C-alpha positions as CSV (number, residue, x, y, z in Angstrom):
1,M,154.8,86.8,73.1
2,R,151.1,86.0,72.6
3,K,150.0,85.4,69.1
4,A,147.3,87.5,67.6
5,I,144.0,85.8,66.9
6,K,142.5,86.6,63.5
7,R,139.2,85.5,62.0
8,H,138.9,84.4,58.4
9,R,135.9,85.9,56.6
10,Q,134.4,82.4,56.4
11,F,134.7,82.0,60.2
12,E,133.0,85.4,60.6
13,K,130.1,84.4,58.3
14,N,129.5,81.1,60.0
15,F,129.9,82.6,63.5
16,R,127.1,85.1,62.7
17,K,124.9,82.4,61.2
18,R,125.6,79.4,63.6
19,I,126.7,80.9,67.0
20,A,125.8,84.6,67.5
21,T,122.1,83.9,67.3
22,D,122.2,81.4,70.2
23,A,122.9,83.1,73.6
24,K,124.0,79.8,75.2
25,L,126.5,79.0,72.4
26,L,127.7,82.6,72.4
27,G,128.5,82.4,76.1
28,Q,130.2,79.0,75.7
29,F,132.3,80.4,72.8
30,D,133.4,83.4,74.9
31,D,134.4,81.1,77.8
32,R,136.3,78.8,75.6
33,L,138.0,81.6,73.7
34,R,139.2,83.0,77.1
35,L,140.7,79.6,78.0
36,F,142.3,79.3,74.6
37,M,143.9,82.7,74.8
38,D,145.2,81.7,78.3
39,G,147.0,78.8,76.8
40,V,144.7,76.0,77.9
41,R,144.7,73.1,75.4
42,G,143.4,70.2,77.4
43,V,140.0,69.7,79.0
44,P,137.5,71.3,78.3
45,L,138.9,72.5,74.9
46,N,140.3,69.1,73.8
47,D,142.5,70.9,71.3
48,H,143.9,68.5,68.7
49,A,145.6,68.3,65.3
50,L,143.5,67.3,62.4
51,T,144.3,64.6,59.8
52,G,143.3,63.7,56.3
53,Q,142.2,66.6,54.1
54,L,142.5,69.0,57.1
55,A,146.0,67.9,58.0
56,G,148.0,70.9,59.2
57,Y,144.9,72.4,60.9
58,R,143.8,72.2,64.5
59,A,140.5,72.2,66.3
60,F,139.1,72.8,69.7
61,S,135.7,72.2,71.3
62,V,133.2,75.0,72.2
63,S,130.5,72.6,73.3
64,G,129.8,68.9,73.0
65,D,129.4,69.1,69.2
66,V,130.6,72.6,68.2
67,R,134.2,73.0,67.0
68,V,136.5,75.8,66.0
69,I,138.9,75.0,63.2
70,Y,142.1,77.0,63.1
71,I,145.6,77.2,61.8
72,E,148.6,78.5,63.6
73,T,151.4,80.4,61.9
74,E,154.6,81.8,63.4
75,A,152.9,85.1,64.0
76,D,149.1,84.5,64.2
77,I,146.4,82.1,65.0
78,I,143.7,82.2,62.3
79,F,140.2,80.9,63.1
80,L,138.9,79.3,59.8
81,D,135.5,77.8,60.6
82,I,133.1,77.2,63.5
83,G,130.1,74.9,63.7
84,T,128.9,71.4,64.5
85,H,131.1,68.4,63.8
86,S,129.2,67.7,60.6
87,Q,129.2,71.4,59.5
88,V,133.0,71.8,59.8
89,Y,134.1,68.3,58.8
90,G,131.6,67.9,56.1
91,G,129.8,64.8,57.1
């Protein structure tokens, strides 16, 4: 059974501010989301577990520098944040 993808309100806010206003990024996000939903985890998504303060979370690439941070529960996948490497990892 496919897990539902939910979007945290922080993800929604940052998506509108950082992605939705850029047609190229929006198209890349749509393409990557489709791959993600189809179960692709390797190239070009480069899905990986995070470490340090974000241990327990995962990330995948939308473009060269844009990442989606998410957490996977038994029932859902929750998108937590989206933005450039420095925006989502804080530095």
